[in-house]
N, C-alpha and C positions, 0 to 999 in steps of 0.2 A: 273373614274380617281381619284376622291376624295378619294375613298376607297383605291386605290393603293398608293396614296400619304400618306394617314394615316398609311398604313402598313409599308411604307418605312421610316416614321419619326422616329427620334431617341427616345429611351425610356427615359423619364425624371422622372419616378416614383421612381427611387432609387433602382430598382431591380438589382441584380448582373449581371455583364456582362456575355456573353456566355463563358462556360468553368469553371465558378465559381459555387460553390454550391448554390442552390436556397435558398431564405430566408426561415427561419423556418426549414431548414434541411429536407423538405418533399420530395424533388426530389432525383434523382440519381446523384452521382458524378462520372465522368469517372475515370477509374483505374489510368490513368496518373496523374490526379489531386489528387487522394488519395495518391499516392506515393510521389508527391511533397509536399503535406501537412504533410505527415509522416516525410519526410526529414527535413522540417523546424522545426517541433515540437521536433524531436529528437535532432537537433542541439541546440535549445534553452534550452532544458532540460540538455543536456551535458554541455553547457556553465555555467548554474547555478551550476551543480555538480562540475565543475572545480573550481569555486570560493569557494564553500564549502570545497573542498578538500584542498585548500590552507590554509583555516582556521584550518582544522583538522591537517594539517602538523605542524602548529605552536603549537597547543594544544596537541600534541601527548603524551607527558609524563604524564600529569594529566589524559588524557583519558584512557591511557593504565592502569594506576593505578585503575581507576574506573572499567574497564572491568575485571581486575584481582581480584576485591574485593570479589566476590562470592567464588572464589578459596581460597583466603586467609582466609575468614571467616570459610569455611569448615575445612581447615587445623588446625586453632586455636581451633575450637570446638572439634575436634577429637584428637588433640595432635599429629598429623602426619606431616611428611615433604612432602609437595605438592608444586611443582613449575613448571615453564615453561622452556622448553628446545628449544633453537634455533638450529635446527639440521644441518643446512647447512650454508655456507658462505653468501649466499644472503637472508637468512631467515629474518634477522632483517629489511632489506629494504622492503621486500615483506610485512611483518607484518605492517610496518609503513604506506605503501601505502593503505593496506586494512583498517586499523583503521581510516586513514584520510578520505577515501571514505565513510566509515560507518557513521562518523559524518556528512559528506556532505549530505548523504541521509536523515538524521534526520532533520538537520537545514534548508534544502531547500525543505522539503516535500510540503509546499504550492505551490512552484514554479513548481515542476515536476508533482504534481497532477493537477494543472491548465493546463499544456501542454497536459497531457493525456485527460483531459476533452475537451479541445479545438479541439483535433484531432477527438474524438468520435462524437462531435456535431458541425461540421463546419457550417457556414452560418446562425447562429441563428439571429432572429430579436432582436431589442433593448429590447423588453419586455422579451423575452426568455433569453437574456443574464443575466438577474437578477438572474436566477437560478444558474449561475456560482458562485455568491457570497454565495448562500445557500449551494451549493455543497462543497465549500472550508470551509465554517463555520461548516459544519457537518463532513467532511472527515478528516480534519486536527486534531481536537480533538480526533476523533475515532482512527486515526492512532497512535497518541501518547498514547492513552489509551491502545491500544493493545500492544504497545511496553512496557508500564509500567507493564501490566499483565505478559508479558514474563519475565521481570526483576524480578518480584515477584516469578515466578515459578523457575527461574534459580538457586538461592541458595539452594532450596530444592532438585533440581535435582542433583546438584554438591555434596551436602551433602550425599545423598543416594548412589550415585555411588562411592564416595570416601570411603564410609564405608566398601567396599569390599577389600580395601587394607589391607594386613595382618599387624599385630602389628610388629613394628620394621623395617618395610620396608618403603622405600621412593618412591613416585610417581612423575616422571618427565614427564609432558605432552608436547607433541609437540605444540609449541606456535601457529603455523599456524592452526592446527586442532582445538585447543581449541577456539581461537578467531573466526574462521570461524563458529563454532557451535554456539557461543554466538550471533554473528551478524546475522546469518541466522534465529535464533529463534526470535530475537527482530523484525526483518524486516518482517518475515512471519506473526507474530501476528498483526503487524501494518496494513499490507495489508488486512488480513482477516477481521479485525474490520472495515476498511474503505469501504469495498465492499458494505454493505447495503446503505451507503450514495450515492454511485454511482447509485444503483438501483432506489432510490427515485428521484435523479436528472434526470435520464433518463426518468422516468415516468412523472415528471412535465414538461419536455420538449416535451412530446408526442411521445417518441420513443419506450417505453416499457409500456405495460399494465399489470394490476395486475393478470389477469387470468393465464398466464404461471407461474408466481411466486407462485400462490396458488396451482396449480397442482404439482409443484415441491417441495413442502415443505418436503416430506419424504426424497427426495434426499438431500435436504439442511441439514436436521438433520443428515443424515448418513455421509455426507461429513464433517460436523462439528466434529462428533465423530472420524472419521478416521484422520482428521487433528490433533485433540487433542492427539490421541493415538500415532501418528507419531512424533509430535513435543514435546511431554513431555516424556523424556526417563525414568522417574521414573516408577516402576512397579505397583504402587497403582492405583486403579480405581478412587479414590476420586479426585486426581489431574486432571485426564482426564475429569471428569465430571465438575469440577470447571472451566476448560479451555473451554470446549465445550458449557457450559450453556450460557455465555454471547454472544457467536456467534449466538446461536439459538435465544436468546431473541432479538438481533439486527435484525436478519432476519425477525422474525415475526412482529417486530415493523415497519420495512420497508414495509412489506406486508400490515399492517394496514393502513399506510399512503397512499400507492399507491391505495388501494381499496377505501378509502375515497375520494381521488382525482378523480379517474375514475368515480365514481358514481356521484360526483358533476358535472363533465364535461358532463356526459350523461344526467343529468337532464336539464342542460342548453341547450343542443342540441336538 
């Protein structure tokens, strides 16, 4: 009877209630809870992006001038007429929304990166939640570094591509296509650079070990080269290597950190 009473007694240890993810993220979460968690995190990320979009809407004019700077720079260097063309009646509004959302993604990256991390690793203990700070401290600068590298590559790409315009001709680019290309390039580089920080954080949280990362290094290098070849439209191989090299270095750096951490944990165990 004492055993039955003990089994029926409420749990006062602070473990999560039934239906919630176990502490430390070691157990399984039902699909319904996964979907509920995804809905909450998506709503919070969207709310942060909405606030950032409002800021971008106000700062639209100077931000558009900044995004057009590579195009203006290439036009002045080559002495050619290059400009943006708003091809439809609704194009100016569409461009303003896209540019505002682009700024929102940049300025709220700590917020939506945290929401993604919180969805991937629910139910962490207090000690493991400290890895969240490390993840944000590593991923946010890497995201901005990747965007900065894309911004460095962009003028070279625009200059090379604009050089094919014949002398005496003017080039009117579709505003939506040009700005979509610029924003996609910056964001893709940001995400690619922040991925190694996610791998390290997942390893520190005990979710991913270094062995699969070590076996996949050839695929990682290949993907980095393919990514660089696709995202850098310039025909020279040097730019592709310059873009792919930092991504490969960051991957091997994350592999080194995860290997060191796993061996340290194995020695303790």
